[in-house]
N, C-alpha and C positions, 0 to 999 in steps of 0.2 A: 502495499499499499504506499502510495505517497504521498504526498502531503508541503505544499507551496507554505512560506514563511518571507517575510519580508528580507531587505539588504541587512545583509552585515554590517558594520559601521565599526572600526577600526578602534583599539584605544591607542595604540600610535604605529608612527610606519616612521621610513628610514632607508634611506637610498645612496644608494655606492654607486658611481658609478666606472667604478675600476670592476666589480660583480663581488659579490654576494662572498664566494664557492672559489675553488679553485680542486681540479682535479675530479674525484668523486668524493670530495666532499661537500659537507651540508650547515649550515648555519642552530643551535643547540646553545638550550642551556645549562649552566655549568654554575648554580649558588646563584648569586649572584648579579651574571655576567648571562647577555647574549654575546657572543660569538661564531666568529666566520673567517672566513680565510679573505684577507685579515683583518679584522677588526674589533672590538668590547662594546658593547653597551649595556648601560643599567636597564638592566630587565622588568624592572616597574615600570620606567617610565619610556624606554627605549632613545634616550640618552646620549650620545657620543663618547666613548669617553678614548678609545684611539684609532687609527685606519695606517697601517704604513704592508709598506711592500715587504719584501723578505727572499736573500738570495734564492735559500733553500728549501725554508718546511714550509710545505701547501697544505699538512693535514695535521687535524686536532685528533693525538689519540684522547685526553685527559685532561680536566682543569681543576685541582686543590687547592689549598693554601695560597693562595692568589696566586697561583705558579700554571701558565700552558704550558703542560709535556708537546711537545710537539715531533712531527717527524717530517720525509718527503718521499712525496707516493710517485713511480716513476713508471712509464710506459713505455720502455727502448726498443721493442720487439714483442715478440709473440708473448707476455709476461707483466706482468704485472703487479713490484712486487714497494716496498716501502724500507728505508735505511733512514740512518743519523735519530740520535736525540737531540733534541734543544729547550732549552729552559725558555719562557717570555711571562716576563711579568707580566698578569693580566690590569689592574690597574695603569700602567702608562703602555705598556706594549712593547719596553726595551729586550733586545736580546739577553737575559740573563748569563746564562750557560752552554755548551753543547758538552758532550760526551760518545763518544762516536764505539774508547770499546778503552781496554785499558794502557796505564803509562804510554811508554813515547811514541805504543802503537795507535794509541785516541788519541797522541797530535796531530800524530803525523798526518792524521788520515782525517784529521778536521784543516786542515793547511791543506787539500785535496778538494772540498771541499769548494775551494777558489779557483779554478780551473773548468774555463765557462764548458761547461757539455757533459762533462766528467760522469761519469754514473758510480761510481765513487761506495764500490757493489758493497765494500767492506764491514764498511760500516749497522757497529751493533742498532738495534732495535728496538722501543718502549716498548710493554709488554701489560702491563697497567700501575692503576696507582694500587697503593698501600699506607693506612697509614700516614706518616710524613716521608716515603717508603717511596720510587719510582721502579720494577721490580723488571729489567729488559729477558728479550727471552736468548739472550746469552744464558742469562743467570744469576747477570749483576745485581746488586742492589744501589739504587743510589740516593744521597738526602734530594730531595723534590727541588730543596731551594737553594742549595750550592751546586749541584750536579753530581759531590765529588763524592765515590765509594762506598757505602758503608756497612765490611763482609763483616764484621759482626752484628748487625743486626737481626733477631732477628723471624726474620717475616715469609710467607708465602702467599705467592697467586693462589686466588680462590679455585677451584675447580670450573664454579657454575662462567660462563661469559653470557656478552649481551646476543651473543647469535642463540641459546635458547628461546629467551622473551619470546611471546607471544605474540606479538607482532611481526614479527623475525620469521618461527616460523610459517605465519601463517603467509608472510610469502615469497618464502623462500620454496616452502613444499605443498602451496593453495591448497591446503588443508591442515584444519586443527581441531581436534576433535572437542566440542563447546556437550557437558552434564551428557554426553552418550551417543550427540548428534556431532554427523559428521559441520562441518563447515569448508564452503569449498568457493574458491576463485576460480573462473573461468573466463580466456578470450581477452582481448582487448579491440582499447577503440567501439567503437557503437557495437560490436560481441559481447562485451563484461558485463559480466554476471556474479553474482552472489548468490549463494543458493543455503538452505539450511536440510539436513537430511538422515530420515531417522536412515540406519541400522541397516533396516529393512528396503530399502530405496526409496521409501513414500518421502516424497517432497510437503517439507514442510513450508516455512516459504523461499520463495523470490526474488532475486532485484534483479534488474535488467536493463542496463545503457537507454537501450533501445525503444525502451516504452514510454522515453520522453523526449526521443530523437537524442540524448544524450552521448556521447565521448569520451571514456578514460584510456589512462596513456595506457597502465597496465603495470606501473611501477613500482618500487619501491615510497617515491614519492607522492605517488598518485591513489594509493587510499592506505590509512594505516588504523589500526582494531586496537580502543583504547577505548578502559574502565565498560565493557560490554557494549560501545558499539564501536560502529566502524566510518571513521571517516572519510569519504569520496572525494574529489575533485573532479567536478563533475564540466565540464565543455560541449558547447553547441556547435561547434564544430569540427572538425580531427582537428588531432595535437597538429599534422604534418601534411603537407601537401604535393604530389610530383612538379616540378620545376615545368618538366614537357612530359605531357600523354602520351608520349614515344617511349622514357624512360622510367616510370613506376618508382624504378629503389630508387633516380635521383630527385631528394625531397628538400621541402624549404618550411619553417617556418610560419603559421596559418592563424593569424588572429581570429582569434574567439570572445564569447562574455561566456565568464566563470562562476560554477556556483557551489556550495561547499553541501551535501549529499551529507547526514547525519544520521547512519542505518543500524536500528535497533538491533541485537543481536537474536537477545528474548524474542520478540515478536511479530521480527521481518517491513518493520515500518519507517520509513526512509521520510525528513523531513528534509527538504528544496530549501536550501538560504542561498538567496545573490552574491556576490564577494565585490560583482563590478556593476556601475548603471547603463550608462552609454556607450564609453572607453570602452574597447577592444582588446585583448592584449596575449602574446606571440608568445604564450606558456606561464603554468603556474601550475606548485608545489605545492607541499604540508613539507616543511623540515623537518619542523616538531611539538611535541604534547605533551605539555610537561599539566598533570593536576585540572585547573579550571580555564587553562589559557595556550592557545593554538598558534605558530611562524603560519604564513604561509606568504611565500615571496613572488614576485610575478617579475616575466624578463629575464631574468637572474640579477638584478639593482637593485628594485624594493621588497623592502618588505614590511611585513603589518603584522601586527599579534591584535588574535579576538579573543574576547572571553570566549569559551566554549558554551556555541546552544544549549541549552537546557534541553 
């Protein structure tokens, strides 16, 4: 069942002409901050603390104790990987420290950071933050404020990771068990649909984008499970269209009016909220959801925070 609601009004907006993200990064909440690549905002007001360009770091690992732990994501061939560990001061954007390896080897690897275009794949990378420590994939433990090694610290990386979170499982496997039923995501574009199905195959409810002539990109940023509801970015036109009809694989961004669908997992009711009035945009995605707030970006340069609709 679908129902229409009034246009949502943002709590605050932010624009960055250099863009909001790099590589596969996204904008997210980190304590009192909203952090993208590369800027930091006050999470409550959207006020900019700083905006910088960095030579190597492109991705946020995590942020704690006012220090952003970053790394460099590279795709230099048929692979994508992270390299290096960088500590950035969250309030000011200053690069506090780097630590790519032990002793002299780590200092040498830091020097290689300044060789243009050099991948430098020997750099260590951050795995997670535990308390005031950074645990690396090589097993080292670093002080988050200084980047110095802390070999005597008795900390371990948690076994669980963010890939096991329900919203990630729903995206990765396109299937999630909910109270004994299967929640399924299928298709993309106008063929995008979500359905809840009993174990005996009976469909309990179904949401289909084509019923209202909507299009859904189908990637992780186009829908998100949160608090028993699925938030969906709905466009009234395809995200991309062919540049020439003779070559349908060569596409360009396509302007559309965007809406936010809020689908109740229990009842199947979907409330539709308009995100834009008369202005069409080429691209809109969900960056993050935290409690009663949702971050949505448009065209890669504008960020808007909304109160999560009731």
